[in-house]
N, C-alpha and C positions, 0 to 999 in steps of 0.2 A: 348165138355168140354171147349175148348179154347174160343168159342163164349160166353159161360156162364161167364167165368172169365172177359172177356172184358166188357160185359154188367154190371156185378157187379162193376167193377172198375169205369166205366162211371157213374153209379148211385151214388157211394160214392163221386166222385169228384163233381157231381152236388149238392148233399146234403151239402157238406162242403162249397160250394161257397155261399150258402144262409146265412151263418152266424148262430150264436146261436139263438135258439128259446126260448123265455121266455113265461111263462104262469102266468097270474095274479092269486093271491091266492084266495082260497075259502073265506077267512076272512081277514079283515084288523085290527082285534082286537089286541091290544098290545100297546107298548110304542114306540113312534116315535120321532126322533130329526131331525131338519132341518140341511142339510149339504151343501146347496148352497145359494148364495145371502144373507149371513149373514150381519148384520149391521157392520159399521166400528169398533165398539167395540167388535165384535165377538159374539153378542147376537144371540141366536138361539131360534126358536120356538120349544117348547117341547109339545108333544101331547100324551094323554092317551085315548085310544078308547076301548069301549065295543061294542058288536054287538048283535042284535036280529033280525034274518031274514035279510032284506035289510036295516033296520034302524040301524044307529050308533049314539052313544052319548059318551060324555066324557068331559074332561077338557084340556085346553091348557094354557101354560104360556110362557112368554118371560122374563126370569130373567134379572135383571140389567137394565131394561128399564122402570123406573117408570114414568108414565104420569098421574099426578094427582092421585096417588095411584093405578093406573091401572097396574096390573101384571098378571091377569089371565082372562080366557074366559070360557064360557060354550059353548060346541060344540054339534051340532046335525046335522044329515044329512042322506044321503043314500049311500050305496055301492051296485051297480048293476054291477057286474064284467064285465069289468075292470073299469067302470066309477065311480068316486067319486064326491060327492057334500057335502061340509061341511060348515055349517053356524056357525059363531063365534059371540057370544054375550059378549061384554066386561063386566067385573065385577069390581065394585069399592067397597071396603070393603065388598066383598062377595055378593053384590046386583047387579042385571043386570041394565045396563044403557039403558033406553028406547030409541028406535029409532036409535041405533048406531051399529046394527049388519052388518056383511059383509059376503060374501060367496066366498069360493075358490072352483074351480072345477078342475078336472084332472083325473088321472087314476093310478091304481096300475100297475106298470111296471112288477114287479115280486114279490116274497114272501117278500122281504126285501126293496123294493123301491117303493115310490109313488111320482108322480110329480103333484104339484098343482099350477096352474097359473104361471108356470115358475120357481118355486123353488122346490128343491128335499128334500124329507124326507126319512130317513133310519130307519128301524125298529131295535130297540135295545133289545126288549123283546117281546115274543109272550105270550099272556095271556093263561095259561094252561087250563082254563075253556072254551075256545072258540074252 
C-alpha cells in the first residue's frame, strides 16, 4: 500500500511539472478581437468567422484606421486543427481591391485564443450554429 501511495504521489508531481495542457478547439467559428500588438491608437482587428469542414470564411475590420476608405476585409482560409491560414482581401466601398490580398498563418492555442503571425486574437463569442 505504501509503495502504491509513493508511486501515485510521484506520478502527480511529474504531471503537475509539465504545466497546463491546452487543446485546440474543434472549430474557430465565432467573433474574435485582437489583443496584442495594437496600433498606437489602440485599433484592433475584429474578425467574424464561419466554418464548413476545414474551410473558413468571414469578415474582418480595423475600426478607426481609414486608409482610402479601407475599413474592412473579406476573409477566407483553412483551419486544420491546430493550424490556421487566413487570407484577407481588402474592401473599398464594399468592393475587393484586386492584387492586394495578404495571408496570416498561425494556430488555435485553445478554445478562446489564436495566434496569427505574432499577434494574438481572443474569442469574444462562439457562433451557436457551429
